[in-house]
C-alpha positions in Angstrom: -1.7 -11.3 1.3 -4.5 -13.0 3.4 -7.7 -11.2 2.4 -9.5 -12.5 5.5 -6.8 -11.2 7.8 -6.8 -7.8 6.1 -10.6 -7.5 6.5 -10.4 -8.7 10.1 -8.0 -6.0 11.0 -9.8 -3.3 9.0 -13.2 -4.0 10.5 -11.9 -4.3 14.1 -9.8 -1.1 13.6 -12.9 0.9 12.4 -15.0 -0.5 15.2 -12.6 0.4 18.0 -11.9 3.9 16.6 -15.6 4.6 16.5 -15.6 3.9 20.3 -12.9 6.6 20.8 -15.2 9.6 20.8 -12.6 11.7 22.6 -10.2 11.3 19.7 -10.2 13.0 16.3 -7.9 10.5 14.7 -9.5 8.1 12.2 -7.8 5.6 10.0 -10.5 5.7 7.2 -8.1 6.7 4.4 -5.6 4.2 5.7 -8.2 1.4 5.6 -9.4 2.4 2.1 -5.9 1.7 0.7 -6.0 -1.7 2.3 -9.5 -2.6 0.9 -7.9 -2.1 -2.6 -5.7 -5.1 -1.8 -8.5 -7.5 -1.1 -8.9 -9.6 -4.2 -11.7 -12.2 -3.8 -11.0 -15.5 -5.7 -12.8 -16.0 -9.0 -14.1 -19.5 -8.0 -15.4 -21.3 -4.9 -12.6 -23.2 -3.1 -12.9 -26.2 -0.8 -16.7 -26.0 -0.6 -16.5 -22.6 1.2 -18.0 -19.6 -0.6 -14.8 -17.6 -0.3 -15.6 -15.1 -3.0 -19.1 -14.3 -1.8 -18.0 -14.1 1.8 -15.0 -11.8 1.1 -17.2 -9.5 -1.0 -19.8 -9.3 1.9 -17.1 -8.6 4.5 -15.7 -6.0 2.2 -19.1 -4.4 1.8 -19.4 -4.4 5.6 -16.1 -2.5 5.8 -17.3 0.0 3.2 -20.5 0.6 5.2 -18.4 1.3 8.3 -16.2 3.7 6.3 -19.3 5.6 5.2 -20.6 5.9 8.7 -20.2 9.4 10.2 -17.4 9.7 12.7 -19.8 10.8 15.4 -21.6 7.5 15.3 -20.3 4.5 17.3 -20.7 1.0 16.0 -22.5 -1.3 18.4 -21.1 -4.7 19.2 -24.4 -6.6 18.8 -25.2 -5.1 15.4 -21.7 -5.6 14.0 -21.5 -9.2 15.2 -24.9 -10.0 13.7 -23.8 -8.6 10.3 -20.5 -10.5 10.4 -22.4 -13.8 11.2 -24.4 -13.3 8.0 -21.2 -12.5 6.1 -19.5 -15.7 7.2 -22.1 -18.4 6.9 -20.4 -21.8 6.8 -17.1 -20.3 7.8 -16.9 -20.5 11.6 -13.1 -19.8 11.6 -13.6 -16.4 9.9 -16.4 -15.5 12.3 -14.4 -16.4 15.4 -11.3 -14.5 14.1 -13.2 -11.3 13.6 -15.5 -11.5 16.6 -12.4 -12.3 18.8 -11.2 -8.7 18.1 -14.6 -7.2 18.9 -15.7 -9.0 22.1 -13.2 -7.4 24.5 -13.2 -5.0 27.5 -13.9 -1.5 26.4 -12.1 0.8 28.9 -10.4 3.6 27.0 -6.8 2.5 27.7 -7.5 -0.9 26.3 -9.2 0.5 23.2 -6.2 2.7 22.5 -4.0 -0.3 22.8 -6.2 -2.3 20.4 -6.1 0.5 17.9 -2.2 0.6 18.0 -2.0 -3.2 17.7 -4.3 -3.3 14.7 -2.6 -0.5 12.8 0.8 -2.1 13.5 -0.6 -5.5 12.3 -1.6 -4.0 9.0 1.7 -2.2 8.6 3.6 -5.5 9.4 1.7 -7.3 6.6 2.8 -4.6 4.2 6.4 -4.7 5.4 6.5 -8.5 5.1 5.3 -8.2 1.5 7.9 -5.6 0.7 10.7 -7.6 2.3 9.6 -10.8 0.6 9.7 -9.0 -2.7 13.2 -7.6 -2.1 14.6 -10.9 -1.1 13.0 -12.7 -4.0 14.4 -10.2 -6.5 17.9 -10.4 -4.9 17.7 -14.2 -4.9 16.7 -14.2 -8.6 19.5 -11.8 -9.5 22.3 -13.8 -7.8 20.9 -17.1 -9.0 20.1 -16.4 -12.6 22.0 -13.1 -13.5 25.2 -13.0 -11.4 27.0 -11.3 -14.3 25.0 -8.1 -13.5 26.6 -7.9 -10.1 29.8 -6.0 -10.7 30.8 -5.8 -7.0 29.5 -8.4 -4.5 30.4 -6.3 -1.4 28.6 -3.2 -2.9 25.6 -5.3 -3.9 25.3 -6.7 -0.4 25.6 -3.2 1.1 22.8 -2.0 -1.1 20.5 -4.8 0.0 21.4 -4.3 3.6 20.7 -0.5 3.3 17.4 -1.2 1.6 16.3 -3.6 4.3 17.5 -1.4 7.2 14.2 0.5 7.6 12.5 -2.8 8.3 14.7 -3.9 11.1 12.5 -2.4 13.8 9.0 -3.7 14.6 6.1 -1.6 13.4 4.4 0.4 16.2 1.7 3.0 16.0 2.9 4.4 12.7 1.9 4.9 9.1 5.3 4.4 7.5 8.4 2.3 8.3 10.5 5.4 7.8 8.8 7.3 10.7 11.3 8.8 13.1 9.1 9.6 16.0 5.3 9.8 16.8 3.8 11.8 19.7 0.2 10.9 20.7 -1.3 13.8 22.7 -3.7 11.3 24.2 -0.7 9.7 25.8 1.0 12.1 28.2 4.1 9.8 28.5 4.8 10.5 24.8 5.0 14.2 25.4 7.0 13.8 28.6 9.5 11.7 26.6 10.0 14.5 24.1 10.7 17.0 26.9 13.1 14.4 28.5 15.0 14.0 25.3 15.0 17.8 24.7 16.5 18.4 28.1 19.0 15.6 27.7 20.3 16.9 24.4 20.4 20.6 25.2 21.9 20.2 28.7 25.6 20.7 29.1 25.9 16.9 29.4 24.3 16.5 26.0 26.5 19.1 24.3 30.0 18.4 23.0 32.4 21.2 24.0 35.0 22.4 21.5 38.5 23.6 22.6 37.9 27.3 21.9 35.9 29.4 24.3 34.5 31.8 21.7 33.4 28.9 19.5 31.5 27.4 22.4 29.9 30.8 23.0 28.9 31.2 19.4 27.4 27.7 19.5 25.7 28.3 22.9 27.6 25.5 24.5 29.1 23.4 21.8 28.2 20.9 19.0 24.8 19.3 19.3 24.0 15.6 18.7 21.8 15.0 15.6 22.8 18.3 13.8 24.4 18.6 10.4 27.3 21.1 10.5 28.8 22.6 7.3 32.2 24.4 7.5 32.5 26.4 4.2 35.8 28.1 3.2 37.9 28.9 0.2 40.5 26.5 -1.1 43.6 26.2 1.2 42.0 27.9 4.2 42.5 25.3 6.9 39.2 23.5 6.4 40.7 20.0 7.1 42.9 21.4 9.9 39.9 23.1 11.6 37.7 20.1 11.5 40.4 17.7 12.6 41.1 20.0 15.5 37.4 20.0 16.4 37.4 16.2 16.2 40.3 15.9 18.6 38.8 18.6 20.9 35.5 16.7 21.3 37.4 13.6 22.4 39.7 15.6 24.6 37.1 17.7 26.6 34.0 15.7 26.8 33.0 12.8 29.1 30.7 10.8 26.7 27.0 11.2 27.6 25.3 8.0 26.5 21.6 7.9 25.5 21.8 4.1 25.6 23.9 3.2 28.7 24.5 -0.3 27.3 26.4 1.1 24.3 30.1 2.1 23.9 30.6 5.8 22.9 32.2 6.2 19.5 33.5 9.0 17.2 34.0 8.4 13.4 36.3 10.3 11.0 36.0 9.6 7.3 38.4 11.1 4.8 37.9 11.2 1.0 40.9 13.5 0.4 43.8 13.5 2.8 45.8 10.4 3.3 45.7 8.8 6.7 49.4 9.6 7.2 48.8 13.3 6.7 45.9 13.3 9.2 47.8 11.5 11.9 50.8 13.7 11.4 48.5 16.7 12.0 46.9 15.1 15.1 50.3 14.2 16.6 51.5 17.8 16.2 48.2 19.2 17.5 48.2 17.1 20.6 51.9 17.7 21.2 51.6 21.4 20.8 48.7 21.6 23.2 50.7 19.8 25.8 54.1 21.5 25.3 53.5 24.7 23.3 56.2 23.8 20.9 56.6 21.6 17.9 57.9 18.1 18.3 61.4 17.2 17.1 60.5 14.1 15.1 63.8 12.3 15.5 63.3 12.1 19.2 60.0 10.1 19.0 59.5 6.7 17.7 56.5 5.6 15.8 55.3 3.9 19.0 55.7 7.2 20.9 53.7 9.1 18.4 51.0 6.4 18.4 50.8 6.6 22.2 50.5 10.4 22.1 47.4 10.2 19.9 45.8 7.2 21.6 46.3 8.6 25.1 44.7 11.9 24.1 41.8 10.8 22.0 40.8 7.8 24.1 41.3 9.2 27.6 37.6 10.0 28.3 36.3 6.7 27.0 35.6 7.3 23.3 36.3 4.6 20.8 37.7 6.4 17.8 37.5 5.1 14.2 39.4 6.6 11.2 38.5 5.6 7.6 39.9 6.5 4.2 37.6 5.7 1.3 37.8 6.2 -2.5 35.0 8.8 -3.0 34.4 7.8 -6.6 33.0 4.4 -5.4 31.5 5.5 -2.0 27.8 6.4 -2.0 25.4 7.4 0.8 24.3 3.8 1.0 27.9 2.8 1.8 28.0 5.5 4.5 24.7 4.4 6.1 25.8 0.7 6.0 29.1 1.6 7.8 27.2 3.5 10.6 24.6 0.7 10.9 27.3 -1.9 11.1 29.1 0.0 13.9 25.8 0.3 15.8 25.2 -3.4 15.5 28.6 -3.9 17.0 27.5 -2.1 20.2 28.7 1.5 19.5 26.7 4.7 20.1 28.1 7.2 17.7 28.2 10.8 18.9 30.2 12.5 16.1 30.8 11.6 12.4 33.4 13.9 10.7 33.3 13.6 6.9 36.1 15.3 4.9 34.5 16.1 2.4 30.9 15.0 2.0 30.8 16.9 -1.3 33.2 14.4 -2.9 31.0 11.3 -2.4 29.5 9.4 -5.4 26.0 10.8 -6.0 24.6 7.4 -7.2 21.1 6.9 -5.8 20.5 10.6 -5.2 17.6 12.3 -6.9 18.4 13.7 -10.4 17.2 17.1 -11.4 18.5 20.6 -12.3 22.2 21.4 -11.7 23.0 20.9 -8.0 19.9 19.0 -7.2 21.6 15.6 -6.6 24.2 17.2 -4.3 21.4 18.9 -2.3 19.7 15.5 -2.0 22.9 13.9 -0.7 23.0 16.5 2.1 19.3 16.0 2.8 19.6 12.3 3.0 22.6 12.3 5.3 21.1 15.0 7.4 17.9 13.0 7.9 19.9 9.8 8.6 22.2 11.2 11.2 19.5 13.4 12.8 17.3 10.3 13.5 20.3 8.5 15.1 21.3 11.6 17.2 24.7 11.8 15.6 26.5 15.1 15.0 27.6 15.2 11.3 30.4 17.7 10.5 31.8 18.3 7.0 33.9 21.1 5.4 32.8 22.4 2.1 34.3 24.5 -0.7 33.0 28.0 -1.3 32.1 28.7 -4.9 34.2 30.8 -7.2 31.6 33.6 -6.8 33.0 34.3 -3.4 36.4 35.3 -4.8 34.8 38.4 -6.2 34.3 39.8 -2.7 38.0 39.7 -2.1 38.7 41.3 -5.5 36.3 44.1 -4.6 38.3 44.7 -1.4 35.7 43.7 1.2 37.2 43.6 4.7 36.3 40.9 7.2 35.6 38.4 4.4 33.7 35.9 6.5 31.3 38.6 7.7 30.2 39.1 4.1 29.3 35.4 3.5 26.0 34.8 5.5 23.0 34.8 3.2 24.9 34.7 -0.1 24.8 30.9 -0.5 28.3 30.6 -2.0 28.4 26.8 -1.8 30.3 24.9 -4.5 28.0 22.5 -6.5 24.7 23.8 -5.2 23.5 27.1 -3.7 20.7 25.2 -1.8 22.7 22.9 0.4 22.7 25.6 3.1 19.0 25.1 3.4 19.5 21.5 4.6 22.2 22.2 7.2 21.4 22.8 10.9 24.6 24.9 11.4 26.9 26.8 9.1 30.3 28.0 10.3 32.4 30.0 7.8 36.2 30.2 8.2 38.9 32.1 6.4 42.6 32.9 6.9 43.3 36.7 7.0 46.6 38.4 7.4 46.8 41.7 9.5 50.1 43.5 9.9 52.0 40.4 9.1 50.1 38.1 11.5 47.8 35.3 10.4 44.4 34.7 11.9 41.7 32.1 11.3 38.5 34.2 11.2 35.2 32.6 12.1 31.6 33.6 11.3 28.5 31.6 12.4 25.5 31.8 10.2 22.3 29.8 10.8 21.9 27.5 13.8 18.7 25.6 14.3 17.3 24.9 17.7 19.1 27.6 19.7 18.2 31.0 21.0 19.2 34.3 19.3 22.5 35.7 20.4 24.1 39.2 19.6 25.7 39.4 16.1 29.0 40.3 17.8 29.2 36.9 19.4 29.0 35.1 16.0 32.4 36.4 14.9 35.9 36.0 16.3 39.4 35.3 15.1 42.0 32.8 16.3 45.7 33.9 15.9 48.1 31.3 14.4 51.3 30.8 16.3 54.6 31.5 14.5 54.9 27.8 14.1 52.5 25.0 14.9 48.7 24.6 15.0 46.2 26.9 16.7 46.2 25.8 20.4 43.0 25.2 22.4 42.1 27.8 25.0 39.4 26.0 27.0 40.2 26.1 30.7 43.0 28.7 29.9 43.4 32.3 29.0 41.3 33.2 26.0 43.4 33.6 22.9 40.7 34.6 20.4 40.0 38.3 19.5 37.0 40.1 18.1 39.2 42.6 16.1 42.2 41.7 14.0 45.4 43.2 15.5 44.1 43.3 19.1 46.7 41.8 21.6 44.0 40.4 23.9 40.3 39.7 24.1 39.7 42.8 26.2 41.5 45.0 23.8 39.1 43.8 21.1 36.5 46.1 22.5 34.5 43.4 24.2 34.5 43.0 28.0 31.7 40.5 28.3 32.6 37.3 30.2 32.0 34.1 28.4 29.6 31.8 30.3 31.7 28.8 29.0 35.1 29.9 30.5 34.5 27.8 33.5 33.7 24.5 31.7 
């Protein structure tokens, strides 16, 4: 790195921050880390006393660091000292003084501070990127035998470089998601604008079941990680596939970036694509006709048009992927999403069936379950920053079976707080929303019971609204009831919502 440039930015940054007496923010710790990078040359070069001058400038910077925050540095005093530090080096003097002799209204000063911080961060980012590219170049040039998969290696490099794609602003880390400066009212106003946007009915994604919308206080929220735990063979894939179709069916895409194309992504690590599309065709057909299709009457083209017409009618681009989970890591997932964004898509929902099955390579190692928790944390942070709803079913641990053996009624009501998650009891701490489901049989009739647990960012609702049951038809998938007569019940065996013992109207019936 250019030591003169580092010292120029550090001295100017400390000078202008001392002029901001209305601000408590100081970059002294930040500057000290940069001074450690200044390495004066051991010898005099080109007739200029580089070593001596760099040491003197560094000493000036240290003196400024040791000055109390309440003291403002004066322009005349600082320029006089810099002139002594840079004898015979007019270029260095002009470079530093050019940052100091400027208008001193408060708005301009704040602007200089942001620019100087960003300049230092950019230098660090360039050094890191240069190192990454050099190492990659060396590996492919001299050790290509160490690259087992070229596509995977390229994806890893692209994922590693992704945080550096955006220019540095007023930030301390390239991984920063957002910064709010209370000295800048527009920053705060922007936060409230985004909050209103994402909690309004336009920012929510309605599901096809009225009671589910009520339990979620409007629907799925962009940027939240949703886990759907259930025991084996309890309609996890069917439930999440139904949600996926419902989001496309009942929502007019609300774009944050109006120049983008709205998109939904479904990733499967378990079911074959043929099985998923068979379910979607039956789900769409049943919701339109309230009967199961007679397959001989429909060509492959007819079935394709049924699915395309339903899922794309509101403007969503819909992408389905089937990956081998033993080879697919979080880096591959992030690279896929970033690639779609580069192609002009704004992704609203990413359904992953199942996240638990992904290769844990690259996740933090530790006690049993730690790597899996880290996978959920990493994906949650990634999708949250991009305002993408992430939904994944998850297997309940074998400990949950004991509740059934002990004869507990209303199985899903017993699950909140017990952390019965396969692979790690801690993954529930990472999620924004947990929705338990379980199939129960009452008097010969099957129901899909639902219990909501935690839900970040929403107001408290009565416990009775967090539970409901959806009756299965004698044949066919559970139909939607949005814009129709409510089919869910609060008590198994009830013939209607009113008979369940609840007469409250749902505020979402009219959506």
